[in-house]
N, C-alpha and C positions, 0 to 999 in steps of 0.2 A: 818538929818541923811544921810550920803553919800551912794550912790549905786555904784555897779560895772558897768563897761562898758557894759557887757552883759545884765544886767538888764535895763540899760538906752536905749540900742539898741532895746530891745524887746518892751519897752514901747513907744518909739518914732517911731518905724518902719523903722529905718535906720540900716545900717550894723555897726558892732562893730569897724571895721577898719576906718570907716568914723568918728566916735566919737574920736578915738585915734588920727587921723590926726588933728581934730579940737583942741584937747588938746595940741598937740605938736605945732600947729600954734599959740596958744594963744587966740583963739576965745572962748574957754571954760577953766575955771580953774579946775584943777584936781591934784591929788596927788597919790603917790604910798604908799601902806600900807606896813607893815613889811614883808608880804609874796611876795611882788613885784607886786601885782595886782593894777591896776589903779582904783581909786574911784573918783567919781565926785558928786557934789551937784546936786540934781534933778532940782532945779530951774535954775541952769546954763545950764544944758543940754536942758531943755524944752524952755529956752529962745531962743536958736539957732535952735533947732529941736523940734517943737511942738509935744506933744503926739498925737498918733493916736487915732481916735475915737473908742469907744467900738463897738464891733460887733453887730450893730443893723440890719445889712443886713439879718442875719439869721431869726430874728423876722419878718422882712418885707416879706421875702420869705415864711415863714409859713403862714402869713396872706393872702398873694397873692394866695398860693396854696389852702387855705380854701375857698377863694372867687371863685376861678376857679371851684372847686368841686361843690360849691353851684350853680353856673351858669350852669354847666353841668346837674345837677338835674332839674333845671328849664327848660332847653332846652328839656330834655327827656319828661317832663310833657307836654310841649307845642306840641311836636311831637305826643304824644299819643292823646291829645285832637284833634289835626288836623285830625288824622286818624279816630277818632270816628265821627267827624263832616262829614268827607268825606263819610263814610259808611252810615250815616243817610241820607245825601243828595242823595246818590245813591238809597236808599230804597224809598225815597219820590218823586223822580223825575218822571215826567210824561213819559210814554213810548213814544218812537219815533213813530210817525204815520206811519202805514204800507202803502205802495203803493200797492193798489189793482191792479192786472193785468187788463189792459183794454181789454174788449172783442174785438175780431177781428171784424172789420167792415164788415158787410154783404154787398154783392153786391147790388147795387142800384136796387130797384124793378121798373119794368116798371110802368108807370103811368096807373092808372085805367081809363077806359073811363068815361066820364062825360055825364051827362044828357042822359043816355041810349045809347049812341053811343058805338059801339064796335070796337075795333081796330082789324085789321086783317092783316094777311100776305098773300101775294099771294103764292099759292102753286107752288112748283117747278113742271114743266111739264117734263115728261119723253120722 
Protein backbone atom coordinates (compact mmCIF):
# COMPACT_ATOMS: atom_id res chain seq x y z
CA UNK A 1 0.00 0.00 0.00
CA UNK A 2 1.62 3.27 -1.04
CA UNK A 3 2.18 6.08 1.44
CA UNK A 4 2.47 9.82 0.97
CA UNK A 5 5.77 11.70 0.97
CA UNK A 6 4.91 13.26 4.35
CA UNK A 7 4.28 9.85 5.94
CA UNK A 8 7.50 8.43 4.47
CA UNK A 9 9.44 11.49 5.63
CA UNK A 10 8.09 11.10 9.17
CA UNK A 11 8.91 7.38 9.33
CA UNK A 12 12.39 7.68 7.82
CA UNK A 13 13.39 10.85 9.65
CA UNK A 14 14.27 12.89 6.54
CA UNK A 15 12.67 15.95 5.04
CA UNK A 16 9.78 15.67 2.55
CA UNK A 17 11.73 17.64 -0.03
CA UNK A 18 14.60 15.15 0.20
CA UNK A 19 12.22 12.32 -0.71
CA UNK A 20 10.74 14.33 -3.58
CA UNK A 21 14.23 15.03 -4.98
CA UNK A 22 14.99 11.29 -4.78
CA UNK A 23 11.76 10.49 -6.68
CA UNK A 24 12.53 13.07 -9.37
CA UNK A 25 16.13 11.83 -9.66
CA UNK A 26 14.88 8.26 -10.14
CA UNK A 27 16.42 6.75 -7.02
CA UNK A 28 12.93 5.96 -5.68
CA UNK A 29 9.91 5.04 -7.76
CA UNK A 30 6.85 7.14 -7.04
CA UNK A 31 3.64 8.27 -8.69
CA UNK A 32 1.10 11.06 -8.45
CA UNK A 33 -2.42 10.25 -7.40
CA UNK A 34 -5.59 11.89 -8.74
CA UNK A 35 -5.30 14.76 -6.29
CA UNK A 36 -1.75 15.52 -7.44
CA UNK A 37 -0.05 14.20 -4.29
CA UNK A 38 3.02 12.02 -4.54
CA UNK A 39 2.78 8.46 -3.27
CA UNK A 40 5.61 6.00 -2.94
CA UNK A 41 5.98 2.38 -1.95
CA UNK A 42 7.32 2.11 1.65
CA UNK A 43 9.79 -0.60 0.62
CA UNK A 44 11.26 1.75 -2.01
CA UNK A 45 11.54 4.64 0.45
CA UNK A 46 13.09 2.54 3.21
CA UNK A 47 15.53 0.94 0.78
CA UNK A 48 17.19 4.31 0.25
CA UNK A 49 16.30 5.99 3.56
CA UNK A 50 16.08 3.41 6.37
CA UNK A 51 13.33 3.97 8.92
CA UNK A 52 14.32 5.66 12.13
CA UNK A 53 14.36 3.58 15.28
CA UNK A 54 11.43 3.80 17.67
CA UNK A 55 11.96 6.19 20.54
CA UNK A 56 13.66 3.94 23.06
CA UNK A 57 15.62 6.85 24.47
CA UNK A 58 12.65 7.97 26.59
CA UNK A 59 12.46 4.51 28.18
CA UNK A 60 16.21 4.51 28.81
CA UNK A 61 15.98 7.99 30.35
CA UNK A 62 13.19 6.87 32.68
CA UNK A 63 15.21 3.83 33.76
CA UNK A 64 18.28 6.01 34.31
CA UNK A 65 16.29 8.52 36.36
CA UNK A 66 14.91 5.71 38.53
CA UNK A 67 18.41 4.33 39.07
CA UNK A 68 19.75 7.76 39.98
CA UNK A 69 16.92 8.28 42.48
CA UNK A 70 17.69 4.90 44.05
CA UNK A 71 21.39 5.77 44.30
CA UNK A 72 20.54 9.09 45.98
CA UNK A 73 18.49 7.19 48.60
CA UNK A 74 21.40 4.82 49.23
CA UNK A 75 23.81 7.75 49.57
CA UNK A 76 21.48 9.44 52.08
CA UNK A 77 21.27 6.21 54.12
CA UNK A 78 25.06 5.87 54.11
CA UNK A 79 25.49 9.47 55.25
CA UNK A 80 23.05 8.91 58.10
CA UNK A 81 24.90 5.73 59.15
CA UNK A 82 28.21 7.59 59.00
CA UNK A 83 26.88 10.36 61.24
CA UNK A 84 25.53 7.82 63.76
CA UNK A 85 28.87 5.99 63.86
CA UNK A 86 30.72 9.27 64.30
CA UNK A 87 28.47 10.24 67.23
CA UNK A 88 28.97 6.85 68.85
CA UNK A 89 32.73 7.09 68.41
CA UNK A 90 32.70 10.50 70.08
CA UNK A 91 30.71 9.15 73.03
CA UNK A 92 33.00 6.16 73.50
CA UNK A 93 36.31 7.87 72.87
CA UNK A 94 38.69 8.16 75.77
CA UNK A 95 38.99 11.67 77.10
CA UNK A 96 42.12 13.55 76.27
CA UNK A 97 44.48 13.33 79.24
CA UNK A 98 44.66 16.59 81.10
CA UNK A 99 47.99 18.20 81.63
CA UNK A 100 48.18 18.91 85.35
CA UNK A 101 49.91 22.17 86.01
CA UNK A 102 53.39 21.49 87.28
CA UNK A 103 53.99 22.91 90.76
CA UNK A 104 56.45 25.72 90.82
CA UNK A 105 59.84 24.46 91.77
CA UNK A 106 60.78 25.51 95.23
CA UNK A 107 64.07 27.21 95.86
CA UNK A 108 66.74 24.70 96.69
CA UNK A 109 67.03 24.11 100.40
CA UNK A 110 70.42 24.48 102.00
CA UNK A 111 72.02 21.28 102.89
CA UNK A 112 71.50 20.11 106.43
CA UNK A 113 74.55 19.54 108.48
CA UNK A 114 75.71 16.03 108.72
CA UNK A 115 76.96 14.12 111.62
CA UNK A 116 76.14 16.81 114.11
CA UNK A 117 78.04 19.57 112.40
CA UNK A 118 76.32 22.83 112.17
CA UNK A 119 76.70 25.28 109.40
CA UNK A 120 77.09 28.82 110.43
CA UNK A 121 77.49 32.16 108.91
CA UNK A 122 79.72 34.76 110.24
CA UNK A 123 77.87 37.68 111.69
CA UNK A 124 78.21 40.98 110.10
CA UNK A 125 80.07 43.31 112.38
CA UNK A 126 78.93 46.81 112.72
